[in-house]
LUMVEX-810571 format. One line per field, with one value per residue (C-alpha): residue number from 1; x, z, y. Coordinates in steps of 0.001 Angstrom, whole numbers, padded with zeros to 6 digits. Example, Ala and Ser with C-alpha at 12.3 -4.5 7.8 and 13.67 -1.06 7.14 Angstrom:
REM LUMVEX-810571
seq	[1; 2] $
east	[012300; 013670] $
up	[007800; 007140] $
north	[-004500; -001060] $
This chain:
REM LUMVEX-810571
seq	[1; 2; 3; 4; 5; 6; 7; 8; 9; 10; 11; 12; 13; 14; 15; 16; 17; 18; 19; 20; 21; 22; 23; 24; 25; 26; 27; 28; 29; 30; 31; 32; 33; 34; 35; 36; 37; 38; 39; 40; 41; 42; 43; 44; 45; 46; 47; 48; 49; 50; 51; 52; 53; 54; 55; 56; 57; 58; 59; 60; 61; 62; 63; 64; 65; 66; 67; 68; 69; 70; 71; 72; 73; 74; 75; 76; 77; 78; 79; 80; 81; 82; 83; 84; 85; 86; 87; 88; 89; 90; 91; 92; 93; 94; 95; 96; 97; 98; 99; 100; 101; 102; 103; 104; 105; 106; 107; 108; 109; 110; 111; 112; 113; 114; 115; 116; 117; 118; 119; 120; 121; 122; 123; 124; 125; 126; 127; 128; 129; 130; 131; 132; 133; 134; 135; 136; 137; 138; 139; 140; 141; 142; 143; 144; 145; 146; 147; 148; 149; 150; 151; 152; 153; 154; 155; 156; 157; 158; 159; 160; 161; 162; 163; 164; 165; 166; 167; 168; 169; 170; 171; 172; 173; 174; 175; 176; 177; 178; 179; 180; 181; 182; 183; 184; 185; 186; 187; 188; 189; 190; 191; 192; 193; 194; 195; 196; 197; 198; 199; 200; 201; 202; 203; 204; 205; 206; 207; 208; 209; 210; 211; 212; 213; 214; 215; 216; 217; 218; 219; 220; 221; 222; 223; 224; 225; 226; 227; 228; 229; 230; 231; 232; 233; 234; 235; 236; 237; 238; 239; 240; 241; 242; 243; 244; 245; 246; 247; 248; 249; 250; 251; 252; 253; 254; 255; 256; 257; 258; 259; 260; 261; 262; 263; 264; 265; 266; 267; 268; 269; 270; 271; 272; 273; 274; 275; 276; 277; 278; 279; 280; 281; 282; 283; 284; 285; 286; 287; 288; 289; 290; 291; 292; 293; 294; 295; 296; 297; 298; 299; 300; 301; 302; 303; 304; 305; 306; 307; 308; 309; 310; 311; 312; 313; 314; 315; 316; 317; 318; 319; 320; 321; 322; 323; 324; 325; 326; 327; 328; 329; 330; 331; 332; 333; 334; 335; 336; 337; 338; 339; 340; 341; 342; 343; 344; 345; 346; 347; 348; 349; 350; 351; 352; 353; 354; 355; 356; 357; 358; 359; 360; 361; 362; 363; 364; 365; 366; 367; 368; 369; 370; 371; 372; 373; 374; 375; 376; 377; 378; 379; 380; 381; 382; 383; 384; 385; 386; 387; 388; 389; 390; 391; 392; 393; 394; 395; 396; 397; 398; 399; 400; 401; 402; 403; 404; 405; 406; 407; 408; 409; 410; 411; 412; 413; 414; 415; 416; 417; 418; 419; 420; 421; 422; 423; 424; 425] $
east	[102420; 101867; 099027; 096964; 095112; 092036; 091102; 087525; 086580; 082828; 080614; 080480; 083631; 086953; 087186; 090310; 090427; 093419; 093395; 095933; 096910; 093893; 091579; 090790; 089847; 092181; 090871; 088424; 088809; 086679; 087153; 084194; 084180; 082436; 079317; 079712; 078683; 075395; 073479; 071246; 073311; 076531; 078070; 081661; 083960; 087424; 090235; 092205; 089315; 089699; 093381; 092929; 090288; 092447; 095416; 093307; 091689; 094940; 096906; 094245; 094179; 097957; 098015; 096171; 098399; 102055; 102614; 105957; 104029; 101914; 102725; 099900; 097517; 094642; 092159; 088573; 086505; 083181; 082737; 083044; 084305; 086960; 089502; 092484; 095902; 099440; 102430; 102906; 099291; 098138; 094412; 093866; 090079; 087081; 086595; 083373; 081414; 079729; 076319; 077455; 075153; 076507; 077929; 074637; 075828; 079080; 077213; 075076; 078207; 079706; 076779; 078144; 081280; 081309; 079893; 076586; 078144; 080635; 079829; 080235; 076831; 075545; 076228; 077632; 080255; 083928; 084453; 081528; 082912; 086393; 084989; 083078; 086297; 087985; 085192; 085318; 089050; 090404; 092118; 095580; 098651; 100497; 097447; 096160; 092545; 092257; 089457; 089105; 090840; 093551; 094429; 094662; 096828; 098965; 099415; 100737; 103058; 104137; 103148; 099885; 099587; 097572; 094043; 092420; 090128; 087009; 087378; 088533; 085471; 083343; 086309; 086016; 088468; 087708; 087956; 087214; 090092; 092031; 093055; 092020; 089831; 090702; 087359; 088560; 090578; 087299; 087198; 090310; 091806; 095362; 098016; 098709; 095844; 094452; 095974; 097791; 095302; 095969; 093665; 092261; 094537; 097747; 100928; 101390; 104581; 105993; 104952; 106974; 109729; 107921; 104695; 106563; 108216; 104989; 103001; 105853; 105350; 108038; 109502; 108695; 104947; 103209; 100477; 097955; 095543; 092132; 088596; 085231; 083475; 080634; 083036; 084970; 081706; 080980; 084382; 083839; 080469; 081932; 080016; 082212; 080173; 078205; 074764; 075866; 074472; 075018; 072699; 074400; 071987; 074135; 073566; 072638; 071246; 073742; 073220; 075855; 075806; 078702; 078571; 080731; 080375; 080431; 077214; 077070; 073763; 074441; 071002; 069750; 072681; 074142; 077892; 080394; 083568; 086259; 086920; 089499; 088224; 084572; 082537; 080451; 077376; 075252; 074103; 073573; 070318; 070040; 067664; 068878; 069550; 070104; 066428; 065407; 067589; 065584; 062758; 064217; 067431; 069036; 067452; 063979; 064454; 065451; 062541; 059889; 061147; 060403; 056698; 056514; 054350; 056374; 053946; 051135; 051979; 051299; 049632; 051607; 053996; 056533; 059388; 062002; 064671; 066685; 065973; 065237; 066928; 067606; 070392; 069376; 067327; 065992; 068235; 066156; 067369; 063729; 062304; 060867; 060708; 057261; 056296; 052567; 050178; 051919; 050203; 049624; 051501; 055307; 055586; 053414; 055325; 058692; 057350; 056117; 059552; 061294; 058888; 059456; 063235; 062817; 060806; 063713; 066016; 063718; 063406; 067187; 067765; 064993; 066655; 070043; 068471; 066765; 070124; 071788; 073095; 072180; 069186; 070243; 070955; 071663; 071546; 073776; 073224; 075822; 075582; 073691; 070350; 071506; 070773; 067110; 065169; 061829; 063400; 064992; 061596; 060026; 062781; 062616; 058874; 059522; 062345; 062526; 066117; 068006; 069024; 072365; 074298; 077323; 080667; 081485; 079655; 082597; 083996; 087321; 087527; 086955; 089781; 092005; 091111; 091897; 095245; 096016; 094970; 092165; 089253; 087911; 089324] $
up	[021215; 017786; 015551; 013089; 010033; 008300; 004776; 003642; -000030; -000380; -003304; -002578; -000572; 000818; 004600; 006750; 010485; 012817; 016156; 018923; 020778; 023080; 020017; 020729; 017515; 017003; 013699; 010868; 007375; 004253; 000579; -001794; -004909; -008202; -008606; -010614; -014243; -013681; -016824; -016991; -016195; -016340; -013193; -013362; -011429; -012303; -010264; -010480; -008679; -005836; -005507; -005709; -002974; -000900; -001109; -000072; 002880; 004037; 003807; 005805; 008516; 008817; 009227; 012548; 014134; 014643; 011349; 012508; 014918; 012217; 012327; 010402; 007528; 006254; 003463; 003015; -000121; -001710; -002212; -005795; -007226; -009680; -012199; -014166; -013805; -014974; -012745; -012172; -011052; -014188; -014694; -017911; -017734; -016439; -012681; -012474; -009362; -007027; -008623; -012247; -013745; -017273; -016611; -016722; -019492; -017676; -014422; -016272; -017626; -014148; -013064; -015327; -013246; -010104; -007051; -005781; -002533; -004357; -004016; -007744; -009265; -009377; -012321; -009765; -008453; -009007; -010992; -013330; -013895; -014565; -017120; -018727; -018962; -020562; -023096; -023879; -024626; -021613; -019891; -021364; -020130; -017372; -015947; -012424; -011265; -008112; -005973; -004910; -001540; -003156; -005657; -003059; -000834; -003908; -004376; -000826; -001142; -004743; -005370; -007083; -006427; -003269; -001928; 001330; 001897; 002271; -000932; -002835; -001829; -004786; -007099; -006405; -003542; -001172; 002235; 004076; 002461; 002012; -001609; -005175; -006219; -009169; -010891; -011766; -014595; -016544; -016733; -018971; -017332; -018151; -015856; -012748; -013244; -009822; -006777; -003884; -001034; 002704; 005747; 006547; 009051; 007871; 007137; 003404; 003391; 004284; 002669; -000421; -000105; -002556; -000556; 002741; 001330; -000168; 003071; 005554; 007015; 008528; 006081; 008513; 008382; 007687; 005108; 006478; 004404; 004515; 003996; 002500; 003608; 005333; 007288; 008369; 009556; 011563; 013251; 014011; 015653; 018583; 017830; 018802; 020209; 018568; 017663; 017554; 014370; 012465; 009951; 007649; 006285; 003662; -000067; 000122; 002975; 004383; 007307; 009041; 012075; 013899; 013678; 014671; 011199; 007627; 005603; 001839; -000046; -003146; -004551; -001737; -001843; 001422; 001993; 004858; 005577; 007921; 010890; 013273; 014477; 013609; 010513; 009455; 007740; 005762; 002547; 000791; -000720; -003659; -001496; 000957; 001297; -002419; -002914; -000634; -002557; -005715; -004149; -001422; -000564; 002871; 004251; 003131; 004666; 007985; 007982; 006901; 009362; 012265; 011376; 010950; 013450; 013492; 015781; 013261; 010206; 006781; 005523; 002281; 001016; -001631; -003447; -002653; -005318; -007445; -010558; -011821; -009882; -006285; -004733; -001067; 000710; -002641; -005673; -008688; -011658; -012727; -009549; -010399; -008081; -006987; -005211; -005847; -004663; -003685; -000942; -001475; 001752; 001444; 005126; 004541; 001370; 003138; 006028; 003630; 001999; 005381; 006469; 003256; 003656; 007290; 006062; 003817; 006848; 008914; 006079; 005764; 009386; 009172; 006073; 007795; 010817; 008612; 006999; 010342; 011547; 015069; 015533; 016411; 020104; 019493; 016483; 016020; 013174; 011015; 008012; 007419; 008248; 011801; 012729; 011680; 014919; 013218; 011093; 014199; 015901; 012812; 012668; 016368; 016097; 013433; 015094; 018455; 019240; 021520; 019647; 020792; 019854; 017697; 019182; 015921; 012644; 010283; 008331; 008307; 012076; 011561; 009032; 011544; 014250; 011799; 011034; 014733; 015361; 017716; 015854; 018959; 021802] $
north	[093957; 092403; 093587; 091566; 092827; 091457; 092522; 091899; 092154; 092527; 093438; 097151; 097891; 096719; 096878; 096591; 095847; 096086; 094227; 093778; 090596; 090911; 090985; 094642; 096465; 099408; 100708; 099994; 101439; 101250; 102015; 101790; 099628; 100407; 098248; 095044; 094906; 093090; 092226; 089196; 086094; 088108; 089597; 090848; 093149; 094418; 092868; 096100; 097835; 095291; 096079; 099850; 099736; 097396; 099750; 102745; 100971; 099367; 102616; 104429; 101750; 101735; 105508; 105074; 102414; 101575; 099760; 098358; 096099; 094407; 090686; 088962; 089703; 087533; 088219; 087093; 087507; 086669; 082934; 081601; 084894; 083706; 084975; 083681; 085282; 084627; 083931; 087671; 088094; 089888; 089127; 087185; 086884; 088771; 088446; 086439; 087402; 084925; 085426; 085116; 082468; 081950; 078472; 076543; 074213; 073530; 072790; 070258; 068571; 068351; 066184; 063411; 062867; 065013; 063189; 064484; 065723; 067969; 071667; 072319; 071627; 075182; 077486; 079926; 077460; 078256; 075059; 075693; 079194; 077792; 075355; 078244; 080259; 077239; 076823; 080543; 080308; 082186; 079256; 078763; 076885; 078709; 080476; 079978; 079993; 082083; 083414; 087015; 086488; 084351; 087048; 089821; 087593; 086991; 090733; 090979; 087953; 088371; 084736; 083781; 080075; 079367; 079154; 078116; 075122; 077236; 079221; 076115; 074072; 075197; 074711; 070993; 070612; 067711; 069377; 066117; 064196; 067460; 066916; 067618; 064639; 062412; 063030; 066550; 064980; 064718; 068520; 068423; 071471; 072561; 071166; 073216; 075675; 074752; 076459; 074822; 074530; 074902; 075157; 078580; 080280; 078600; 080552; 081173; 083204; 086606; 089847; 090705; 093274; 095559; 095490; 095899; 099012; 100383; 100103; 100567; 097096; 094869; 092349; 089519; 090296; 086976; 086475; 083959; 081881; 083551; 082340; 083281; 086448; 084611; 082383; 085473; 087020; 083878; 084123; 087807; 087134; 085204; 081998; 079067; 076149; 073352; 074690; 078314; 079822; 083032; 084666; 087140; 089737; 091389; 091709; 088042; 085929; 083421; 081056; 078951; 076670; 075027; 071233; 068275; 066794; 067981; 067911; 068225; 068377; 070480; 069695; 071959; 074362; 073006; 072758; 072698; 074635; 073388; 075653; 074226; 070837; 071627; 072372; 075319; 073923; 076309; 077818; 081126; 082354; 084729; 086735; 089344; 093041; 093551; 092712; 095565; 097992; 097272; 099249; 101473; 103256; 102874; 106051; 104928; 101473; 103033; 105478; 102962; 100346; 102673; 102505; 098723; 096860; 093611; 091764; 092251; 090099; 091526; 088343; 088573; 085912; 086922; 085212; 087883; 087334; 089737; 087739; 084275; 081461; 080416; 078314; 077764; 076453; 075296; 075063; 076074; 078045; 078509; 080049; 083454; 086480; 087610; 090842; 090805; 091986; 095204; 097212; 100918; 101610; 101309; 100395; 097325; 096468; 096618; 094552; 091863; 091632; 091410; 088666; 086713; 086830; 085717; 082729; 081751; 081971; 079744; 077235; 077241; 076246; 073629; 072179; 071958; 070236; 067644; 066884; 066173; 069522; 070618; 072884; 076426; 076883; 080540; 082856; 085888; 088312; 090043; 092328; 095538; 093937; 093207; 096824; 096694; 096136; 095542; 092821; 091302; 091099; 089524; 086921; 086116; 085489; 082843; 080889; 079153; 080105; 082446; 085598; 087012; 090117; 089400; 090395; 092131; 092735; 093174; 090230; 092098; 091583; 087857; 087803; 089615; 087072; 084286; 085921; 086122; 082519; 083579; 081988; 080257; 082364] $
């Protein structure tokens, strides 16, 4: 029986899932990553750290299964995390993380020629980052712009030239027409710096002989085009019908809903990813679990949450952001965080933050509905916040939707399902 592997590159760790042909999860592994260098508008991580963590997690996972049966591998990564590399995969620039905000000037310039529906108008978009790297002198002839998932897939294949439609969306790729648009010529990028783009789930090539030898994998093991981490989480959840929605409560808050049509409204941070014959419509807020960790560690959150009375609202209304700027459901680089007034009781303070993040979630789904997406028929929850029962009750009280348990919480399992071709089974 063939096995499929999903590799998930997050902010804090690399996770690897192994599933069999029945989609049964055989093993999950994790290797921690050093925190990003996060200073003001700057947010960087070292690509070598990604690969080291990937090797540790993959080696551990393979030690628990029959590695000779592994037939497919797919990788997901954080959306809009970008670096430049040469033909051998050597990084030739910093790896700019998804929340790096230094490309404000470049994002403003893109407004002069990129259509309004293009998902490139934020300073955190891949294309704005690529233009920033060009202006800073990093982008030279012969280099390729790749996302986090693209680069790890390249390590496994030995070829650093491809991306998937979902990761490439914020690099300017037209996923409706399935091509690079002509307006990109205005960016004056070096020839061939953009990757070849294929649909998520498509065969990219076989594992390289060096990687097959290193990990003890068969040489016919196929590397499959991956996706973004939030799309992989959606796949893992089991959502598959029109109106099925998934809220991802990780470091950031991401919402996605399955629609028959694509919707693009970058002025509100709304974009669509192709998934089979449907579209995942959604957006990602700068709020989320990372906000909580400014004030509490995981053990404190768990302990305080047990004392929350979720059916008795705090009456407080915060702007729960890590720093200045928001991207969805409003796109404002000037929006300031606010956590005042702060109650003396930490239980009340935590409850007020959870409520405020839930309000962002509700506003997000309302925004998508106004733009033409279906209203949520059901909502599944993924990410660390899915385990917080008080938060779940708070969220349910704010939204008129059926809350369902996700089949799986790990994006790595979604990547494995994508690799196996079981995204809608």
